[in-house]
N, C-alpha and C positions, 0 to 999 in steps of 0.2 A: 093691300095693306088695310088692317082694321082701323077704323077711326072711332074716337070717343067723343061724344057730345060735350060741350062746355059744361053743362050742369053736372054730368057724370064725373068729369075731370075734377070739378070743384069739390064734389063729395069725397072722391078718393084722396084728394090733397088734404082735406080737412081731417079725414080719418088717419092719414099718415102723421099729421102734426099732433093730433090727440094722442096717438100711440107713442110718439117720441117724448111728449111731455108727461105722460103718465108715470108717476113715481111709485115708491114703495115706502111704507112706514117701518120703522125699526125702534125697538126699545133696548136700553142697555143698563147694566149695573156694573160699576167699577169700584171694587173695594181696594183700598191701598192705605198709604199714610202720607201725612202732610208735614213738611219740615221747612223752616225758614232758610232762604238762600238768596244771595245777592243783597240788595238794599234791605236792611232789617228794620230801621226805625224803632220806635218804642215797643212795637209788637214783637219783633224778632229778638230784642234784648231782654224781654220780660216774659216770654212764653216758650214752652218746650214743644216737642213734636207730638203728633196725635194720629190716631187712626182716622181714616177719611173714607167716605162713601159718596159716589156720584151716581145719580139716576138720570137718564137722558131719554128724550124722545126726538127722533129725527125723521125728516121727510126728504126723500131723494127727488129733487127737482128734475134732474136729468142725469145721465150717466156721469158719475164722478163729482156731483155737486149736491150738497145737502144743506138744509137749514134745520135748526132744532132748538130745544130748550132743555137746560140742565139744572138740576138741583144738587148741591153738594153740602155735606155736613161733616164737621169735625167736632167731636164731643169731649176731647180730653187734652187740650193744650194746658199743661200745668203752669200756673202763674208763678214764675220765679225768675231770678236773674239779677240784673243791676238795678239798684234803686236810683232813679234819676230825679234831679231837681229838688232834692231835700237838703236842708241845712238844720240838722237836729241840734247842734250845739250853738246855733245862733251867732256864728262868728262872721257871717257874710260870705262864706265859701261853701260850695256844694260838697257834701260828704260822699266819698267813694265807698259805698256800701253795697252788699248783696243781700238777697232775701230768698226765703222759700215760703210757701203758703199751703193752705189746705183746700184751695179752690182751683178749678179748671176754667179756662176760657173756651167758650163754644163758638164755632163759626158756621154760619149758614149762608150759602151763596145761591143766587138765582140769576142765571146768565143765558140770554139768547146767544146762539153760536152759528157760525157759518163754517162749512167743511168743504174742502176740495181735495181730490185724490185720484187714485187709479189702482191698478193691480199689477203685481209682479208676475203672478200666474193666475190660473182660473180660480184658485182657492185663496191665494194670499193677496190681501188688499192693504192699502195704506191711505191715510188722510191727514191733511194739515188742518188745524183748528184755530179759529180766531173768534173772539166774542168779548162781550163786556156787559156788566150788569151790577147788581147790588150785592154787597157783602155785609152781613150783619154779625156783630160780635156781642156776646153776652157773658158776663161773669157775675156769679152770685156773691153775696156778702160772706166774709170769712175773716181769717186772721193771717197776718204775715209775721214771720220770725226773722229778725235782722241778724246780720253777721258782719263784723268788721269794726273798724275804729274811725271815729270822726277826725276832722282835720286838726282839732286841738287835743287829740289823744284820748278822747272818751271812748271806752270799749262798750259797744252796745250789743255784742254777741248774745243771743238768746232773748233779747227784748222782743215782746210781742206787741204788735200794733193792729188795730182793727182795720178791715178793708170794707169799704162801702160797695154795694153792687154797682155794676157798670153795664151800660147798653148803648151801642153806637152802630151806625150804618154808614158805609162809604161806597164810592164807585170804584170799580176795579176792572182790569183786563184779564181775559182768559186765553192763553196761547198754548198750543200743544200739538201733539202728533200721536196718531193711533196706528197700530198694526194688528190686523185681524186675519184669522184663518177660518175658512168655512168648513165646519164639521159636517153640516148637512145643509139642505136648502133653506132651512129656517133657523139655524143656530150657528153662531160664530163665537170663537174665543180669541183672545189676543192680549196685547199690552197697550197701556195708555199712559202718557206722560204729559202733565200740565204744569205750566208756570203762571201763577197768578200774581199780578202786580196791583196792589191795593193802595189807593191814595188816602192814607189815614192822617188824622190831625197830628199825630205824634211822629210823623215821617212816613215816607213810602215804604211799604213792606213787600218783600218778595217771598212767595210760598211755592215750593215745588211739590207736586203730588204724583209719584209713580204709582200705578195701579194695574191690577189684572182687569180684563174687560170681558164681559159676557153679553153677547148681542142676540136679540130675538127678532126675526123678521115676520111681518104679517101684512 
């Protein structure tokens, strides 16, 4: 029986470990749309849906495990909905009014993520996603148009009030699931669903983002 010297065995073992730990980089683009769901807070009550784009870079640590960084952007959450915390007629009671405006709220997210998954077939793969990071919101100055009647009967429909620009950043969680199909050895397509929980000063907001997914391996 052939024997292997201890130094040679150590070299072979090291090569095997290096091979097992060697991963692969992948980049992805996921166009979709963002809509409020679950807890709404002030953001969900005062902002509409928007198109959304996620760009990501992942590294496969070992089979079925990745870590990465993602950047997401929503450019068109129309600022409208319920007017909260306003007492226009100064009677000591909050007025139940709604409003529309000429401005959109923009959201930018930067979230490190961890992914764990596997494969249904050689070409069909899945992954669960968990992450957390920074969510920035920006709204330019503009005008709001009120609609409704105050608690003492004053009709304010059509009244225009100025809106100051607003900029804030909050911590949030990024939870989701992806399903991809390997078109070739370097290109994958699939579906991506995310649920963002953002801890905002006006109340926790839940934002769901379904999207198509295009992945590139290198």
